[in-house]
C-alpha positions as CSV (number, residue, x, y, z in Angstrom):
1,M,0.0,0.0,0.0
2,K,1.3,3.4,-1.1
3,P,1.5,6.1,1.7
4,K,-0.7,9.0,1.0
5,M,1.1,12.1,-0.1
6,R,0.0,15.0,2.1
7,T,-1.0,18.1,0.2
8,R,-2.3,21.5,1.0
9,R,-3.8,24.4,-1.0
10,R,-1.9,27.5,-1.7
11,A,-2.3,30.6,-3.8
12,V,0.2,31.0,-6.6
13,V,0.6,34.4,-8.5
14,D,1.7,34.8,-12.1
15,T,4.2,37.5,-11.4
16,N,4.7,38.2,-15.1
17,A,1.0,39.1,-15.5
18,C,0.3,40.7,-12.1
19,V,-0.6,44.4,-12.2
20,A,0.1,45.0,-8.5
21,C,-3.3,46.6,-7.9
22,G,-3.5,45.3,-4.3
23,C,-7.0,43.8,-4.3
24,C,-5.6,40.5,-3.2
25,V,-3.8,42.1,-0.3
26,K,-7.0,43.7,0.9
27,V,-9.1,40.6,1.0
28,C,-6.4,38.1,2.4
29,P,-7.5,37.2,5.9
30,L,-4.1,36.1,7.0
31,S,-2.0,38.9,5.4
32,A,-0.2,36.3,3.3
33,I,0.2,38.4,0.2
34,R,2.4,41.5,-0.2
35,I,3.1,43.8,-3.2
36,W,6.9,43.9,-4.0
37,H,8.5,46.9,-5.4
38,G,5.1,48.1,-6.6
39,V,5.2,45.6,-9.4
40,W,3.9,42.2,-8.4
41,A,2.2,40.3,-5.6
42,D,4.0,37.5,-3.8
43,V,2.4,34.9,-1.4
44,D,4.0,33.8,1.8
45,P,3.7,30.1,1.7
46,G,3.8,29.9,5.5
47,R,0.8,32.0,5.9
48,C,-1.4,31.1,2.9
49,V,-4.2,28.5,3.6
50,G,-5.5,28.4,0.1
51,C,-8.9,29.9,1.0
52,G,-9.2,31.3,-2.6
53,K,-10.4,34.8,-1.6
54,C,-7.4,36.4,-3.5
55,A,-8.0,34.5,-6.5
56,K,-11.8,35.4,-6.7
57,E,-10.9,39.2,-6.2
58,C,-8.0,39.4,-8.7
59,P,-9.3,41.6,-11.5
60,A,-6.5,40.3,-13.8
61,S,-7.2,36.6,-13.0
62,V,-3.5,35.9,-12.4
63,I,-3.9,34.1,-9.0
64,A,-4.5,30.4,-9.0
65,I,-5.1,28.0,-6.0
66,Q,-3.0,24.9,-6.3
67,E,-2.4,21.7,-4.4
68,V,1.2,21.6,-3.2
69,R,3.0,19.0,-1.1
70,A,2.8,19.8,2.5
C-alpha cells in the first residue's frame, strides 16, 4: 500500500502578468500576500491556507489556487 502524499492548497501568482493593484492584499484574511516593489504580488507560503479569496478578487485573474506538497 502506497503512503498518502500530504498536500495543501496555496495561492500562486503569475508575477509576469500581475498588475500590483493590491486587491488580493486587501481581502487576504491572514496577510499572506504582499506587493513587492510596486510591481507584483507575492504569497508567503507559511501563511497562505489556500482559501481562494485572493483568486476570486483578482481583476487580472493571475492568481490560482494549487495543491502543493505539505
